[in-house]
C-alpha positions as CSV (number, residue, x, y, z in Angstrom):
1,M,33.2,2.1,-1.5
2,R,32.0,0.3,1.4
3,D,29.4,1.9,3.6
4,A,31.7,1.6,6.8
5,G,29.0,3.7,8.8
6,A,25.5,2.0,7.5
7,M,25.8,-0.4,10.3
8,N,26.9,-1.1,13.7
9,A,29.5,-3.3,12.5
10,L,30.7,-5.8,15.3
11,P,33.5,-5.2,17.5
12,S,36.5,-7.5,15.7
13,A,37.1,-9.9,19.3
14,L,33.4,-10.8,18.7
15,G,33.1,-10.9,15.3
16,K,35.8,-13.3,14.8
17,S,34.4,-15.4,17.7
18,L,31.0,-15.9,16.4
19,Q,32.5,-16.1,12.6
20,W,33.4,-19.8,14.2
21,S,29.3,-20.3,14.3
22,S,28.8,-20.3,11.0
23,M,31.6,-21.8,9.2
24,S,29.2,-24.2,7.9
25,D,27.2,-22.2,6.2
26,K,28.6,-22.1,2.5
27,T,25.5,-20.6,0.8
28,F,23.1,-17.9,2.0
29,L,19.7,-17.8,-0.1
30,L,18.1,-14.0,0.3
31,L,14.8,-13.8,-0.9
32,G,13.8,-10.0,-1.8
33,G,17.3,-10.0,-1.6
34,A,17.3,-6.9,-4.2
35,G,15.1,-4.8,-2.1
36,L,15.2,-2.0,0.5
37,V,16.0,-4.0,3.5
38,G,17.4,-7.2,1.6
39,L,20.2,-5.0,0.3
40,Q,21.5,-4.1,3.2
41,V,21.2,-7.5,4.6
42,A,23.3,-9.0,1.7
43,R,26.2,-6.2,2.8
44,A,26.3,-6.8,6.1
45,I,26.2,-10.8,5.8
46,A,29.2,-10.4,2.9
47,R,30.7,-7.9,5.4
48,E,30.3,-9.8,8.8
49,I,29.9,-13.4,8.0
50,Q,31.7,-13.6,4.3
51,P,30.3,-16.9,3.3
52,P,31.5,-18.2,-0.2
53,R,28.0,-18.2,-2.1
54,V,25.1,-15.9,-1.9
55,V,21.9,-16.1,-3.9
56,I,20.2,-12.7,-4.3
57,A,16.4,-13.5,-5.0
58,S,13.7,-11.4,-5.7
59,L,10.4,-10.3,-8.1
60,Y,12.0,-8.8,-11.4
61,Q,15.5,-9.4,-13.5
62,K,15.9,-5.4,-13.2
63,E,16.7,-5.1,-9.6
64,V,18.4,-8.3,-9.4
65,R,20.8,-7.4,-11.9
66,E,21.2,-4.2,-10.2
67,A,21.9,-5.4,-6.8
68,L,24.5,-8.1,-8.2
69,T,26.4,-5.2,-9.8
70,Q,26.2,-3.0,-6.3
71,L,27.3,-6.3,-4.4
72,N,30.0,-7.4,-7.2
73,K,31.7,-3.8,-6.9
74,E,31.7,-3.2,-3.3
75,F,32.4,-7.7,-2.1
76,G,33.7,-9.4,-5.4
77,E,35.4,-12.0,-3.2
78,V,31.9,-13.8,-2.7
79,D,29.9,-15.6,-5.7
80,W,27.0,-13.5,-5.9
81,V,24.1,-15.6,-7.9
82,G,21.3,-13.5,-9.3
83,V,17.6,-15.6,-9.7
84,W,14.2,-13.9,-10.1
85,G,10.1,-14.5,-10.8
86,D,7.2,-14.6,-8.3
87,G,8.3,-17.0,-5.6
88,F,4.2,-17.9,-5.0
89,V,3.0,-20.0,-8.0
90,R,4.6,-22.7,-10.0
91,S,7.8,-22.5,-11.9
92,E,6.1,-21.9,-15.4
93,F,4.1,-18.6,-14.1
94,S,7.1,-17.1,-12.5
95,Q,7.9,-14.4,-14.9
96,L,3.9,-13.8,-15.1
97,R,2.4,-10.9,-13.8
98,R,-1.0,-11.7,-11.7
99,R,-3.2,-10.1,-14.3
100,E,-2.0,-12.3,-17.4
101,L,-2.2,-15.4,-15.1
102,L,-6.2,-14.3,-13.6
103,D,-6.9,-13.6,-17.3
104,S,-6.4,-17.0,-18.1
105,S,-8.9,-19.7,-17.7
106,A,-6.5,-22.5,-17.8
107,R,-3.9,-20.4,-15.4
108,R,-6.6,-20.0,-13.3
109,A,-7.4,-23.5,-13.3
110,A,-3.5,-24.2,-12.5
111,L,-3.4,-21.5,-9.7
112,Y,-6.8,-23.3,-7.8
113,D,-4.7,-27.0,-8.3
114,D,-1.7,-25.8,-7.1
115,L,-3.3,-24.2,-3.9
116,F,-6.0,-26.7,-3.3
117,G,-4.9,-29.9,-5.1
118,N,-2.3,-32.8,-4.3
119,L,0.4,-31.4,-2.0
120,D,3.5,-33.4,-3.5
121,A,2.6,-32.3,-7.4
122,A,2.1,-28.4,-6.3
123,Y,5.7,-29.4,-4.5
124,E,7.5,-30.2,-7.7
125,R,6.0,-27.6,-9.4
126,A,6.7,-24.6,-7.1
127,R,9.4,-22.1,-8.0
128,L,10.3,-21.2,-4.7
129,T,10.8,-24.8,-3.5
130,Q,12.8,-25.8,-7.1
131,V,15.2,-22.8,-6.2
132,I,15.8,-23.7,-2.6
133,R,16.4,-27.6,-3.8
134,E,18.9,-26.2,-6.6
135,Y,20.9,-24.5,-4.2
136,K,20.6,-26.1,-1.2
137,P,21.1,-22.9,1.5
138,N,22.5,-23.1,4.6
139,V,20.7,-19.9,5.6
140,I,17.6,-18.0,4.1
141,V,16.6,-14.5,4.8
142,D,13.3,-14.1,3.8
143,S,12.9,-10.2,3.3
144,I,9.8,-10.6,0.7
145,N,6.5,-8.8,2.4
146,T,4.7,-12.0,2.3
147,A,1.7,-10.2,4.0
148,T,1.6,-8.0,1.1
149,A,1.8,-9.8,-1.5
150,I,-1.1,-12.2,-0.3
151,S,-3.4,-9.7,0.9
152,Y,-3.5,-7.6,-1.4
153,Q,-4.8,-9.8,-4.1
154,D,-8.0,-8.1,-2.0
155,A,-10.3,-11.3,-1.3
156,Y,-12.6,-8.4,-0.4
157,A,-13.0,-6.8,-4.0
158,A,-12.8,-10.8,-5.6
159,S,-15.9,-11.6,-3.3
160,V,-18.1,-8.1,-3.7
161,I,-17.1,-8.9,-7.9
162,A,-18.3,-12.7,-7.8
163,K,-21.1,-11.9,-6.1
164,Q,-22.3,-9.2,-8.8
165,K,-21.3,-11.5,-11.3
166,L,-23.5,-14.2,-9.6
167,D,-26.4,-12.5,-9.0
168,A,-26.6,-11.7,-12.8
169,L,-26.1,-15.3,-13.6
170,F,-28.9,-16.7,-11.0
171,G,-31.0,-14.2,-12.0
172,E,-31.0,-14.8,-15.8
173,L,-31.6,-18.9,-14.5
174,D,-34.7,-17.5,-12.4
175,A,-36.1,-15.8,-15.6
176,L,-35.1,-18.7,-17.8
177,T,-36.8,-20.7,-15.3
178,R,-40.4,-18.8,-15.0
179,T,-40.5,-19.1,-19.1
180,V,-39.9,-22.7,-19.3
181,R,-42.9,-22.8,-16.6
182,Q,-45.1,-20.5,-18.4
183,M,-45.0,-22.9,-21.3
184,S,-46.5,-25.5,-19.5
185,V,-49.7,-23.7,-18.7
186,P,-53.0,-24.5,-20.6
187,L,-54.2,-22.1,-22.9
188,T,-57.8,-20.9,-22.1
189,L,-59.7,-18.8,-24.2
190,P,-63.3,-17.9,-23.7
191,Q,-65.8,-19.8,-25.9
192,G,-68.6,-18.8,-28.3
193,G,-68.4,-18.2,-31.7
194,E,-67.6,-20.0,-35.2
195,S,-64.4,-18.6,-35.6
196,H,-63.1,-19.7,-31.6
197,L,-60.9,-23.1,-33.5
198,A,-58.9,-20.3,-36.0
199,V,-58.4,-17.7,-33.2
200,Q,-57.4,-19.9,-30.7
201,E,-54.7,-22.0,-33.2
202,A,-53.4,-18.2,-34.5
203,Y,-53.4,-17.2,-30.9
204,S,-51.6,-20.7,-29.8
205,R,-48.9,-20.3,-32.8
206,E,-48.2,-16.7,-31.7
207,Q,-47.9,-17.3,-27.8
208,V,-45.2,-20.0,-28.9
209,E,-43.2,-17.7,-31.2
210,H,-42.9,-15.4,-28.6
211,T,-42.2,-18.0,-25.6
212,L,-39.1,-19.2,-27.7
213,A,-38.2,-15.8,-28.4
214,Q,-37.9,-15.3,-25.0
215,L,-36.0,-18.4,-24.1
216,N,-33.3,-17.7,-26.6
217,A,-32.6,-14.1,-25.4
218,H,-32.6,-15.9,-21.9
219,L,-30.0,-18.4,-23.3
220,E,-28.1,-16.0,-25.1
221,A,-28.0,-13.4,-22.1
222,L,-27.0,-16.6,-19.7
223,G,-24.1,-17.3,-22.7
224,D,-22.9,-13.6,-22.1
225,L,-23.2,-13.9,-18.2
226,R,-21.8,-17.4,-17.5
227,K,-17.7,-16.7,-18.5
228,P,-17.7,-13.6,-16.8
229,A,-19.6,-15.2,-13.5
230,Q,-17.2,-18.1,-13.9
231,N,-13.8,-15.8,-14.0
232,A,-15.2,-13.9,-11.0
233,F,-15.7,-17.0,-9.0
234,E,-12.2,-18.7,-9.8
235,T,-10.7,-15.4,-9.1
236,L,-12.0,-15.4,-5.6
237,L,-11.2,-18.8,-4.8
238,I,-7.6,-18.5,-5.4
239,S,-7.4,-14.8,-3.7
240,Q,-8.2,-16.4,-0.4
241,A,-5.2,-15.6,2.1
242,V,-5.0,-17.9,4.2
243,P,-4.9,-21.1,2.2
244,Q,-2.2,-19.6,0.3
245,L,0.1,-18.5,3.4
246,V,-1.0,-21.9,4.5
247,R,0.3,-24.0,1.4
248,H,3.7,-21.4,1.5
249,V,4.7,-22.4,4.7
250,V,4.2,-26.4,4.0
251,L,6.2,-26.4,0.9
252,I,9.3,-24.2,2.2
253,L,9.5,-26.1,5.5
254,R,9.1,-29.5,3.3
255,A,11.9,-28.2,0.7
256,M,14.3,-26.9,3.8
257,A,13.7,-30.0,5.4
258,E,15.2,-31.4,2.3
259,V,18.2,-29.6,2.1
260,G,18.9,-29.5,5.5
261,T,18.8,-25.3,5.7
262,R,20.1,-24.4,9.2
263,L,18.7,-21.7,10.2
264,Y,15.2,-19.6,8.2
265,L,15.1,-16.1,9.1
266,K,11.5,-14.3,8.6
267,I,11.4,-10.4,8.1
268,G,8.3,-9.8,8.8
269,T,5.8,-6.9,9.3
270,T,2.8,-5.1,11.7
271,G,1.2,-4.3,8.9
272,T,0.4,-0.9,10.4
273,G,4.2,0.5,11.1
274,G,3.6,-0.7,14.4
275,M,0.6,1.9,14.8
276,G,-2.7,0.5,16.0
277,L,-6.5,0.2,14.1
278,N,-6.1,3.9,14.5
279,I,-3.8,4.3,12.0
280,P,-4.4,7.1,9.6
281,Y,-1.9,5.9,7.0
282,T,-3.3,4.0,4.3
283,H,-2.2,3.5,0.4
284,G,-5.4,5.1,-0.3
285,E,-8.0,3.1,1.0
286,D,-10.7,4.3,3.6
287,K,-9.6,4.1,7.7
288,P,-9.7,1.6,8.5
289,S,-9.0,0.1,5.4
290,A,-10.3,-3.6,5.4
291,K,-7.1,-4.2,3.1
292,L,-4.8,-3.0,5.2
293,M,-6.1,-4.9,8.4
294,S,-6.0,-8.3,6.4
295,K,-1.9,-7.4,5.7
296,T,-1.6,-7.4,9.6
297,A,-3.8,-10.3,9.9
298,V,-1.8,-12.4,7.5
299,G,1.4,-11.0,8.8
300,F,0.7,-12.2,12.6
301,A,-1.0,-15.4,10.9
302,H,2.8,-16.4,9.3
303,T,4.0,-15.5,13.1
304,G,2.1,-18.6,14.0
305,L,2.7,-20.6,11.6
306,M,6.6,-19.8,11.8
307,F,6.2,-20.5,15.6
308,L,4.9,-24.2,15.2
309,M,7.5,-24.4,12.6
310,A,10.4,-24.0,14.8
311,R,8.8,-26.9,16.7
312,T,8.9,-29.2,14.0
313,P,10.8,-32.4,14.0
314,E,13.2,-31.8,10.8
315,A,12.6,-28.1,10.8
316,P,15.6,-25.5,10.5
317,I,16.1,-23.0,13.2
318,V,13.6,-20.3,12.7
319,K,13.5,-16.8,13.8
320,E,11.4,-14.0,13.0
321,I,12.1,-10.1,13.2
322,K,9.6,-8.1,12.7
323,P,10.3,-4.1,12.2
324,A,7.7,-1.9,14.1
325,A,7.9,1.2,12.1
326,M,8.3,2.7,8.6
327,I,11.4,1.4,6.9
328,G,13.3,4.1,5.2
329,Y,14.9,5.4,3.1
330,A,16.8,4.7,-0.1
331,D,17.3,7.9,-2.1
332,I,16.7,11.5,-2.2
333,S,15.9,13.2,-5.2
334,M,13.9,15.1,-7.9
335,R,11.5,12.3,-10.1
336,A,8.8,12.4,-12.3
337,I,5.6,10.6,-10.1
338,Q,4.1,7.5,-11.1
339,E,0.8,6.5,-9.4
340,R,0.1,2.8,-10.3
341,G,2.8,2.5,-12.6
342,K,1.5,5.3,-15.1
343,P,3.2,9.0,-14.9
344,V,1.4,11.5,-12.9
345,T,0.4,14.5,-15.7
346,R,0.8,18.3,-14.4
347,Y,-2.4,20.1,-15.6
348,A,-3.6,23.6,-15.8
349,P,-6.8,23.9,-13.6
350,K,-10.0,24.8,-15.1
351,L,-12.6,27.2,-12.7
352,Q,-15.8,25.2,-12.2
353,K,-19.2,26.6,-10.9
354,L,-20.6,24.4,-7.9
355,N,-24.2,23.7,-9.4
356,G,-25.7,20.5,-10.8
357,E,-23.3,17.3,-10.1
358,L,-19.3,17.0,-10.4
359,I,-17.5,14.8,-12.3
360,L,-14.9,13.1,-10.3
361,H,-13.1,11.9,-13.2
362,A,-13.4,14.1,-16.3
363,A,-11.5,13.3,-19.3
364,P,-7.4,14.4,-19.4
365,E,-8.0,16.2,-22.8
366,E,-10.3,18.5,-21.7
367,F,-7.5,19.8,-19.7
368,Q,-4.1,21.4,-20.3
369,E,-1.1,19.4,-20.0
370,R,2.1,21.2,-18.4
371,G,4.0,17.9,-18.7
372,K,4.9,15.5,-15.9
373,L,4.3,16.2,-12.2
374,Q,8.1,16.2,-10.6
375,V,8.2,16.6,-7.2
376,V,11.4,16.1,-4.7
377,I,10.8,12.8,-2.8
378,V,12.4,10.8,-0.5
379,D,12.5,6.5,-2.0
380,T,11.1,4.1,1.2
381,G,11.1,1.1,-0.7
382,E,8.1,-1.0,-0.5
383,N,6.3,1.8,0.9
384,G,6.4,4.0,-1.9
385,A,7.5,7.4,-2.4
386,F,6.9,10.4,-0.3
387,A,7.0,14.2,-0.6
388,K,8.5,15.9,2.0
389,G,5.3,16.5,3.6
390,E,4.2,13.3,3.9
391,F,7.7,12.1,5.2
392,E,7.4,14.9,7.8
393,A,4.0,13.5,8.9
394,I,4.4,10.1,9.0
395,T,7.9,10.0,10.9
396,A,6.8,12.8,13.3
397,M,6.8,11.8,17.3
398,N,4.0,9.6,17.8
399,Q,2.9,9.1,14.5
400,M,4.3,5.9,12.6
401,E,8.4,7.4,12.6
402,F,10.8,5.0,10.8
403,I,13.8,2.6,11.4
404,T,16.3,2.7,8.7
405,P,17.1,-0.9,7.0
406,E,20.9,-0.8,8.4
407,E,19.7,-1.3,11.5
408,I,17.4,-4.2,10.7
409,A,20.0,-6.0,8.7
410,S,22.6,-5.5,11.7
411,K,20.0,-7.1,14.1
412,V,19.7,-10.4,11.4
413,V,23.5,-11.0,11.0
414,L,23.9,-11.0,15.1
415,E,20.7,-13.5,15.0
416,I,22.5,-15.2,12.3
417,L,25.6,-15.5,14.2
418,G,23.5,-17.0,17.4
419,V,23.5,-13.7,19.4
420,N,20.3,-12.9,21.2
421,T,19.4,-9.5,20.2
422,G,16.4,-9.4,22.1
423,K,14.2,-8.7,19.0
424,E,13.6,-12.0,18.0
425,V,9.7,-12.4,17.9
426,L,9.3,-15.9,18.0
427,S,11.3,-15.9,20.9
428,A,9.1,-13.6,22.8
429,L,6.0,-13.0,20.9
430,D,4.9,-10.2,23.1
431,S,7.8,-8.2,23.5
432,T,10.2,-7.8,20.8
433,V,9.3,-6.0,17.8
434,L,11.5,-3.2,16.5
435,N,10.7,0.2,17.6
436,P,11.8,3.4,16.1
437,S,15.0,4.1,16.9
438,Y,17.8,7.0,18.0
439,R,19.4,6.4,14.4
440,A,16.4,6.8,12.6
441,G,16.0,10.0,14.6
442,N,19.0,11.5,13.5
443,L,18.2,10.7,10.1
444,R,15.2,11.8,10.2
445,R,16.7,15.1,10.4
446,A,19.4,15.2,8.1
447,A,16.9,13.3,5.3
448,L,14.5,16.7,5.7
449,T,17.6,19.0,5.5
450,D,18.4,17.2,2.2
451,L,14.7,17.6,0.9
452,A,14.6,21.2,2.2
453,R,18.0,21.8,0.1
454,L,16.6,20.2,-3.1
455,E,13.6,21.9,-2.7
456,E,14.8,25.5,-3.0
457,E,17.6,24.8,-5.5
458,T,14.4,22.9,-7.9
459,K,11.9,26.1,-6.6
460,I,9.4,22.9,-6.4
461,P,7.8,22.6,-3.1
462,S,7.5,19.1,-1.8
463,V,4.7,18.7,0.1
464,A,2.6,16.1,-0.6
465,L,1.6,13.6,-3.8
466,G,-2.1,12.4,-2.7
467,Q,-1.0,9.5,-2.4
468,L,-0.8,8.4,0.9
469,G,-4.3,8.2,2.0
470,P,-6.2,9.0,3.4
471,P,-7.0,12.1,0.9
472,E,-7.4,14.4,4.6
473,L,-3.7,13.8,4.8
474,S,-2.8,16.1,1.6
475,K,-5.2,18.6,2.1
476,L,-4.0,18.8,5.5
477,L,-0.6,19.7,4.2
478,F,-1.4,21.6,1.6
479,E,-3.5,23.6,4.0
480,A,-0.8,24.5,6.3
481,Y,1.6,24.8,3.6
482,L,-0.3,28.0,2.5
483,L,-0.8,28.9,5.8
484,R,2.8,28.5,6.1
485,E,3.7,31.0,2.7
486,R,1.4,33.4,3.7
487,Y,2.2,34.2,7.6
488,H,5.5,31.7,8.3
489,T,4.4,31.6,12.2
490,L,1.4,30.6,14.1
491,E,1.6,33.9,16.1
492,R,1.1,35.6,12.6
493,V,-1.7,33.2,12.1
494,L,-3.6,34.2,15.4
495,N,-3.6,37.8,14.8
496,Q,-5.7,37.4,11.6
497,R,-9.3,37.0,11.3
498,P,-10.5,33.6,9.6
499,K,-12.3,36.0,6.7
500,K,-8.9,37.8,6.3
501,I,-7.2,34.4,6.0
502,A,-9.1,32.8,3.5
503,E,-9.0,36.3,1.3
504,A,-5.2,36.3,1.6
505,L,-4.7,32.5,0.5
506,F,-7.0,33.2,-2.0
507,A,-5.3,36.0,-3.6
508,W,-1.5,34.3,-3.1
509,L,-2.9,31.6,-5.0
510,K,-4.2,33.5,-7.9
511,K,0.0,34.6,-8.0
512,H,1.3,31.5,-7.4
513,P,-0.7,29.5,-10.9
514,D,2.4,26.8,-10.0
515,I,1.3,26.1,-6.9
516,K,-2.4,25.7,-8.2
517,E,-1.5,23.4,-10.6
518,L,0.3,20.9,-8.1
519,I,-2.5,21.1,-5.8
520,V,-5.0,20.3,-8.7
521,S,-2.4,17.5,-10.5
522,V,-2.4,15.3,-7.2
523,G,-6.0,15.0,-7.2
524,L,-7.3,17.9,-4.6
525,P,-9.3,20.7,-5.7
526,I,-9.2,24.0,-4.4
527,L,-13.0,25.8,-2.6
528,A,-12.8,29.1,-2.7
529,P,-13.7,31.3,0.3
530,D,-17.3,31.8,-1.3
531,G,-17.9,28.1,-1.1
532,L,-19.3,28.3,-4.8
533,T,-16.4,27.9,-7.5
534,L,-13.4,25.5,-7.2
535,W,-10.3,25.0,-8.8
536,R,-9.8,21.4,-10.6
537,G,-7.8,18.8,-12.3
538,P,-9.2,15.7,-14.4
539,Q,-8.9,13.8,-11.3
540,I,-10.6,14.7,-7.7
541,R,-10.1,12.1,-5.2
542,I,-12.7,12.9,-2.8
543,P,-15.4,11.6,-3.1
544,E,-14.6,8.3,-3.7
545,R,-17.1,6.7,-5.4
546,A,-16.3,3.5,-7.8
547,D,-19.8,3.1,-8.7
548,T,-20.5,6.5,-10.7
549,N,-18.3,9.5,-12.2
550,R,-21.3,12.0,-11.5
551,V,-22.2,12.6,-7.7
552,P,-25.0,15.3,-7.0
553,L,-23.7,18.9,-5.6
554,T,-25.8,19.9,-2.7
555,A,-24.4,22.4,0.1
556,E,-23.9,18.8,2.2
557,N,-22.1,17.2,0.1
558,V,-19.7,19.9,-1.2
559,D,-19.0,20.8,3.2
560,A,-18.4,17.1,3.8
561,W,-16.5,16.9,0.8
562,A,-14.1,20.1,1.5
563,K,-13.4,18.5,5.3
564,K,-12.2,15.1,3.7
565,G,-10.1,15.8,0.6
566,W,-10.0,19.6,-0.8
567,V,-8.2,22.5,0.0
568,D,-10.5,24.4,1.5
569,L,-10.5,28.1,1.5
570,R,-13.8,29.3,3.3
571,P,-13.4,31.2,6.6
572,E,-15.3,28.4,8.6
573,N,-12.1,26.5,7.8
574,F,-10.0,28.9,9.2
575,V,-11.7,28.9,12.1
576,V,-10.6,25.6,12.6
577,W,-7.2,26.4,11.9
578,R,-7.1,29.1,14.2
579,E,-8.4,27.2,17.3
580,R,-5.7,24.5,16.1
581,F,-2.8,27.0,16.5
582,E,-4.3,28.5,19.5
583,E,-3.9,24.9,21.5
584,M,-0.4,24.5,19.6
585,E,1.0,28.0,21.1
586,R,-0.7,27.2,24.6
587,T,1.2,23.8,24.5
588,R,4.8,25.6,23.1
589,K,4.5,28.2,26.0
590,G,4.4,25.3,28.3
591,L,7.7,23.7,27.5
592,R,10.4,25.5,28.9
593,G,8.4,25.2,32.5
594,R,7.9,22.1,33.1
595,G,10.8,20.1,30.9
596,S,10.5,17.3,29.2
597,A,7.5,16.3,30.8
598,A,5.6,19.1,28.8
599,V,6.7,16.7,25.4
600,T,3.1,15.1,24.8
601,T,1.2,14.1,21.9
602,E,-0.9,17.6,22.9
603,A,2.5,19.5,22.4
604,Y,3.9,21.5,19.4
605,M,7.7,22.4,19.8
606,F,7.9,25.3,17.2
607,D,6.8,29.0,16.5
608,E,7.3,28.4,12.8
609,I,4.6,26.5,10.9
610,H,6.1,22.7,10.0
611,I,3.8,21.5,7.8
612,G,4.3,17.9,8.2
613,E,4.7,18.4,12.1
614,V,1.5,20.1,12.1
615,V,-0.4,17.8,10.5
616,A,0.7,15.3,12.8
617,W,-0.6,17.3,15.8
618,V,-3.7,17.1,14.1
619,F,-3.8,13.3,13.9
620,N,-2.9,13.0,17.1
621,N,-5.3,15.3,19.0
622,E,-8.2,15.3,16.9
623,A,-7.8,12.1,14.6
624,E,-6.8,9.9,17.6
625,G,-4.3,8.5,15.0
626,Y,-0.9,8.1,17.3
627,R,0.8,5.1,18.5
628,I,1.3,4.2,22.1
629,K,4.4,2.1,22.2
């Protein structure tokens, strides 16, 4: 059954008149067409334009086939064609994962050649240009997140690794040089005695043997260090974002000019869902995330290159639509949670005394497994899966908010048909981003209602997964959840002393081991009111240390980590929470007298504790992590 309400369908008269502008468009190529946005674009094109052929191109064979199955059922009159593979590499590498490419010296050399070598040869080999030349599309809609694909190769990490490997290699070379120089220093011994010559000969032989042993050791070490250093250096070279982006744009422009493509429409990205450098959301990196800022830089560099492409002779019409909000959503369901492609296990917590040092990544076999971690989630496509609390926070007013893929698809269709939507970036760079919408606001309520209903049916709270960084988000969500479960309203919390709150929540957790398991299984330890013990699982997300698995436990460290990413049941933490609730209650009571003017970032509009709204308020008012437009 077709989703007739999925987008604002064109009025029939307008649709019929505009279809004449696209009658010559026989073939559409949808890059990323099996994704969250791409699939809705495919439906919208089939419904409103009805082209003879649409080519769905995405990374994985499975997602392409699933998309084709759905689309053939809904729009059987269209000839749906599927292609899959990585469009940023040569054809012979298109079915390989990036790790497989980087682990092979021959493949790294080939990637380097494709990136920095002869353009004509690279053009002939590239997977994307081959697809364009084969199907000769009249219109290309590109919903691949190019900025993510390029920037998340992470030149920052590659630079650090390359420097470490090269420093080790050059250090060994310096040691070898010193040893060789020592061999050229003449041997001198004190004169005197008949045995002088014999002693000198024996000493010289011993010195030579020792020096040769040193040389052999240095040469062996150099042999061990050379390959890792070479691998790291080559990886760094081919991970650079700007050369990849420039070559990608040059290749796709050349292919479109060759086959006579009429229109290239890019669905771009701001990199931050419309928020600024103060964005409190990342994929687990520090704030602000250099990798995330690189994504924004690449996204707008791409916009600049497309701006030039649109002014290039023989180029197609070039347009960009750039959503400035989180895009969602695809599905609401109960599912086993995965992180980095691996299932997350539910663990029973172990009690640990806070003395000595803290092991951040303990052996999982030391903990009792309770099966797979299952949570009610909302699937937002590329952005990942969010628990109810995370979704509520990220879509709250003045946070990232969100826009639906159907709305984006409707703008795409109008732009293809030549209608000026006012949201096309290349025609008005400074004023045409897509902002959060009224429709998404209504659907947010429906999504939260569905999440709450499924949460109630499964009896498993959907609070946070710990994967929408920084970890402080999950910490705040779980602390707000505990306050809600025990006290329900702001007023009841304000009627309690901080010490009483700490004791009550600690006692409540003891009676609810399933909640303890949920919290520690997503990487958040629970600090007891005494500040001396904590419940924990095998993984602790804070502190984030890549260089060591053991960190010293000091009062200062515990305090800093508890504020950053531990569920903190100490009374002093509830002093802070009471201050927050006092301010929320004050602004809430002012809503009636001042009307809409009172609805600001400082305002909290509920007497009950809505955990996502509460955390959004914290980000708005304490972390300065809010959007201004």
